[in-house]
MARFIVO-282025 format. One line per 2 residues: number of its first residue (from 1); their letters; for each residue x negated, y negated, z negated of N, C-alpha, C. Coordinates in steps of 0.2 Angstrom, whole numbers, plus 2048, in hexadecimal, padded with zeros to 3 digits. Layout:
<pagus>
NUM = a = X:Y:Z:X:Y:Z:X:Y:Z; ...
</pagus>
This chain:
<pagus>
1 = md = 805:853:843:803:850:83D:7FD:854:839; 7F8:851:837:7F3:854:833:7F0:84F:82F
3 = at = 7EB:851:82B:7E8:84C:826:7E4:846:82A; 7E3:846:830:7E0:841:834:7E5:83D:838
5 = hf = 7EB:83F:839:7F0:83B:83D:7F7:83C:83A; 7F9:837:837:800:837:834:802:830:833
7 = ey = 809:82F:832:80C:829:831:813:82A:82E; 814:826:829:81B:826:826:81D:81F:824
9 = rf = 823:81D:823:826:817:821:82B:818:81C; 82C:813:818:831:813:813:832:80C:810
11 = sm = 838:80C:80C:839:805:808:83B:808:801; 839:803:7FD:83B:805:7F6:83C:7FE:7F2
13 = sp = 840:7FF:7ED:841:7FA:7E8:83B:7F8:7E5; 83A:7F2:7E3:834:7F0:7E0:834:7F1:7D8
15 = da = 839:7F4:7D6:83B:7F6:7CF:835:7FA:7CC; 832:7F7:7C7:82C:7FA:7C3:82D:802:7C1
17 = rf = 833:804:7C1:835:80B:7BF:832:80F:7C4; 832:80D:7CA:830:811:7D0:828:811:7D1
19 = qp = 824:80E:7CD:81D:80D:7CD:81A:814:7CD; 81C:818:7C8:818:81F:7C8:819:823:7CE
21 = al = 81F:823:7D1:820:827:7D7:81C:824:7DD; 81C:81D:7DE:818:81A:7E3:811:81C:7E2
23 = ra = 80E:81B:7DC:807:81D:7DB:806:824:7DD; 80A:829:7DB:809:830:7DC:809:831:7E4
25 = lv = 80E:82E:7E8:80E:82E:7EF:808:82C:7F2; 805:826:7F0:7FF:824:7F3:7F9:828:7F1
27 = lh = 7F9:82B:7EB:7F3:82F:7E9:7F4:836:7ED; 7FA:838:7EE:7FA:83F:7F2:7F8:83D:7F9
29 = ta = 7FB:838:7FC:7F9:836:803:7F1:836:804; 7EE:832:800:7E7:831:800:7E3:837:7FF
31 = gy = 7E6:83B:7FA:7E2:842:7F9:7E3:846:800; 7E9:846:803:7EA:84A:809:7E5:848:80E
33 = ag = 7E4:842:80F:7E0:83F:814:7D8:840:812; 7D7:842:80C:7D0:844:80A:7CC:83E:807
35 = cp = 7D0:839:804:7CD:834:801:7CA:836:7FA; 7C4:833:7F8:7C2:835:7F1:7C6:832:7EC
37 = aa = 7C6:836:7E6:7CB:834:7E1:7CB:82D:7DF; 7C5:82A:7DE:7C4:823:7DC:7C7:81E:7E1
39 = ga = 7C6:81F:7E8:7C9:81B:7ED:7D0:81C:7ED; 7D3:822:7EC:7DA:823:7EC:7DD:81F:7E7
41 = aa = 7DA:81F:7E1:7DD:81C:7DB:7DD:814:7DC; 7D8:812:7DF:7D8:80B:7E1:7DD:809:7E6
43 = la = 7DE:80D:7EB:7E3:80C:7F0:7EA:80C:7ED; 7EB:811:7E8:7F2:811:7E5:7F3:80B:7E1
45 = dt = 7EE:809:7DD:7EF:803:7D8:7F0:7FD:7DD; 7ED:7FC:7E2:7EE:7F6:7E6:7F5:7F6:7EA
47 = vv = 7F7:7FC:7EC:7FE:7FD:7EF:803:7FB:7EA; 803:7FF:7E4:808:7FE:7DF:808:7F6:7DD
49 = gl = 802:7F3:7DC:802:7EC:7DA:805:7E8:7DF; 804:7E9:7E5:807:7E5:7EB:80F:7E6:7EB
51 = vl = 811:7EC:7EA:818:7ED:7EA:81B:7E9:7E4; 818:7E9:7DE:81B:7E5:7D9:81A:7DE:7DA
53 = dl = 815:7DC:7DD:814:7D4:7DE:819:7D2:7E3; 81A:7D6:7E8:81E:7D4:7EE:826:7D5:7ED
55 = gt = 827:7D7:7E7:82E:7DA:7E5:833:7D4:7E4; 833:7CF:7E7:839:7CA:7E6:83F:7CB:7EA
57 = gp = 83E:7D0:7EF:844:7D1:7F3:847:7D8:7F1; 84C:7DA:7F5:850:7E0:7F3:84C:7E7:7F4
59 = at = 847:7E6:7F9:843:7EC:7FA:83C:7EA:7FD; 837:7EE:7FC:831:7ED:7FF:830:7F3:804
61 = el = 82D:7F1:80A:82C:7F5:810:825:7F8:810; 824:7FE:810:81E:801:811:81D:806:816
63 = ac = 817:806:819:815:80B:81E:80E:80E:81D; 80D:814:81E:806:817:81D:804:81A:824
65 = cr = 7FE:81A:826:7FC:81D:82C:7F5:81F:82C; 7F3:824:82F:7EC:825:831:7EB:828:838
67 = ag = 7E7:825:83C:7E6:827:843:7DF:829:844; 7DC:82D:840:7D6:830:841:7D0:82C:83D
69 = gp = 7D2:826:83B:7CD:821:837:7D0:821:830; 7CF:81A:82D:7D1:819:826:7D9:81A:825
71 = ie = 7DB:81B:81F:7E2:81C:81D:7E4:815:81C; 7EA:813:81F:7ED:80C:81E:7F3:80C:81B
73 = fv = 7F5:807:817:7FB:806:814:7FD:7FF:816; 803:7FE:818:806:7F7:81A:80B:7F6:815
75 = va = 80B:7F0:811:810:7EF:80C:813:7E8:80E; 819:7E7:80F:81D:7E1:811:822:7E0:80C
77 = gh = 822:7D9:80A:827:7D7:805:827:7D0:804; 82C:7CD:800:82D:7C6:7FF:82A:7C5:7F9
79 = gp = 824:7C2:7F9:820:7C0:7F3:823:7B9:7F0; 822:7B9:7E9:824:7B2:7E6:820:7AC:7E8
81 = dg = 823:7A6:7E7:81F:7A0:7E9:818:7A1:7E5; 813:79F:7E9:80D:79F:7E6:809:7A6:7E6
83 = fa = 80C:7AB:7EA:809:7B1:7EA:802:7B1:7ED; 7FE:7B4:7EA:7F7:7B5:7EC:7F5:7BC:7EC
85 = pp = 7F3:7BF:7F2:7F1:7C6:7F2:7EC:7C8:7ED; 7EC:7CD:7EA:7E7:7CF:7E5:7E1:7D1:7E9
87 = ap = 7DB:7D1:7E5:7D5:7D4:7E8:7D5:7DB:7E7; 7D4:7DF:7ED:7D3:7E6:7ED:7CD:7E8:7EA
89 = ag = 7CD:7EE:7E7:7C7:7F1:7E5:7C6:7F8:7E7; 7C0:7FB:7E5:7BF:803:7E7:7BF:804:7EE
91 = gv = 7BC:800:7F2:7BB:801:7F9:7C1:800:7FD; 7C7:7FD:7FA:7CD:7FC:7FE:7CC:7F5:801
93 = em = 7CE:7F5:808:7CD:7EE:80B:7D5:7EC:80C; 7D6:7E5:80C:7DD:7E3:80C:7DD:7DC:810
95 = ac = 7E2:7DC:815:7E3:7D6:818:7EA:7D4:818; 7EC:7CE:816:7F3:7CC:815:7F4:7C6:819
97 = rr = 7FA:7C5:81B:7FD:7C0:81F:804:7BE:81E; 806:7B8:81F:80D:7B6:81E:810:7B6:825
99 = dg = 816:7B9:825:81A:7BA:82B:821:7B7:829; 823:7B1:82A:829:7AE:828:829:7AE:820
101 = aq = 82E:7B1:81D:82F:7B1:816:82C:7B7:813; 829:7BB:817:826:7C2:815:81F:7C2:815
103 = wi = 81C:7C5:810:815:7C7:810:814:7CE:813; 80E:7CF:817:80D:7D5:81A:805:7D6:818
105 = ct = 804:7DC:814:7FD:7DD:812:7FB:7E4:815; 7F6:7E5:818:7F3:7EB:81B:7ED:7ED:816
107 = ls = 7ED:7F3:814:7E8:7F5:80F:7E5:7FB:813; 7DE:7FC:813:7DB:802:816:7D6:804:812
109 = ls = 7D5:80B:812:7D0:80E:80E:7CC:813:813; 7C6:813:814:7C2:818:818:7C2:81E:814
111 = v = 7C3:824:819:7C3:82A:816:7BC:82E:817
</pagus>
């Protein structure tokens, strides 16, 4: 594991009280990978927003990886009826798809 190759997975409650910890984790990960501060902040805002938006189930599943290219976060959860993925900003790219009752969104940011 180094700044260009890593992966981790976790799940967390969509409770808004955990938003600062999740934001700090995403910012730390993006900084470790060498992302510029503005891109890291945009990635953190998007990941945190998705966790809150998809938070109708008991937990939201997250994964983060980098395999020499962009940093990627995958956020999976049960969105409410009418869920529409937000538009990413700050160089963050996002693709979302529905898999049964779950939404899976992949966010990437070039480093």
